[in-house]
N, C-alpha and C positions, 0 to 999 in steps of 0.2 A: 198663470202657468200654460193655459191653453194657447194664449196668443204668442207666448215665447216659443213654444213648440212649432206652431205654424210658421212663425217668422223664420225659425231655424231651418225647417224643411224647405221653405221658399228660397231662402238664401242658398242652401245647399244645391237645390235643383238649378237655379239660375247660375250659380258658380260652376256647376259641372259642364255647362255648355254642351249638353247632349243634343245632337242634331235630331230634330223631328223628322225631317226628310233627308235621305241620303244625297250628297252633292251630285249634281248632274255633270260636273266637270269630269269625274272619273269615267262616267258612262260615255260622254263625248270623246274623251281621249281613247278609250278602248275602241269605240266605233271607228274613230279616225285611223287608229293603227290597223284595224282589220281592212278598212278601205284601202289604205296604202299597201298593205301586203297583197291584196287582190289586184291592184293596179300594177304592182311590181311583177306578180305572177303573169299577168296578161302581157306585159312589156317584154317578158322573157319568153313569151310564146306559150305560157301555161294558161290552161282554161281552169278556173276554180271548180266548175262542175265536174269536169273531167278528173281533176285531181281528187275530189271528194268521192267520185265513182270509183277511182283506183283504190283508195283507202278502204272503202266498204267491200269491194271485191276481195281485197287482200285479207280482210278480217273475216269473211264469211264463205268465200268460194275456193280459196286455194287449196284446201286440203284434198278436194276432189279434182278441181280443174287445173291446179298448178298456178304458180305465179305468172306463167306466160299464157295461160288459158288452153294449153294443148292436152290437158288431162293425162299427163305422163307421171302420176304420183303413185306412191305405194298404195294408197287407199283406192285410187282409180283401177290400179291393176287387180285388185281383189274384188271388184264389183262386176256384177252381170246383171244387166248390160252395162257397158262402160260409159262413163260420163261423156258428153259431147266435147269435141275438140272445138273450142270456141273461135280458133283462129282460122278455121277452114273457110276459104272463099266460097265454096259451094254452099256450106251451111249458112254462112252469113247472108248470102244472096237469097236463099230460100226462106228465110225467116224475117218476119216484120218485127218492128220494135215492140208492137203490142203483143205479139206471140211471146217474145223473149220476157217482157215484163209479167205476163200472165203466169209463166213457169216460175219466175223468181217469186212472185207473190203467193201463188196458190199451190206450187209444187208440181213435180212432173206428172203425177197421177191425174191432175186436173185436166190435162190435155192428151191423155192416153200414153204418156211416156213413163219412165220408171218412177216407182214410188220412193226410190232411194234418194231422188232429188227432193229435198225438203221444201216446204212453203215457208218463206221468210216474211210474209206479210205481217205477222204479229210483231216483228222485230224491225223491219225496215219499212217505212211508209212510202207511199207512191212517189212522193216528190224525190226521195232518195233513189228509188228503183230506177227512175228516169236517168239519174246520174250513172248508175251502174250499167244500164243499157248503153249509155254513151260510151263508157269505157270499154265495155265488151266490143262494141263497134270499132273501137280504136285498135283492137288486137288483130283485125283481119289481115290475113296474109296478102301481101301485094303481088 
């Protein structure tokens, strides 16, 4: 009886063809598709870092700074002091990337600005902040 149960379980396990390791073909296909999408974006003049920076900006910054970065939102109108107009050529020239990144990561109060600018460092890591800064730089008025 013991052997027949063992043989039955063995046959069942072998018959199920349960993969011990997930197939790498799916991973390779996904990575290939991502690479193709990145290449296509670059061919169309899109920069993947800039596009990711835009997505992050639009999901975290637009309620105060607006979609266009000009800080002309209802929330901005109610704030004192007002959020920065990120498109201002004067402001863009006056600030380094490191200064902008510090405000994003640590909040306005960390550099003597308004405490209403929250610290995003717990939500957005430094690698992604670099992409947000890159996007903010793209908003500069010409």
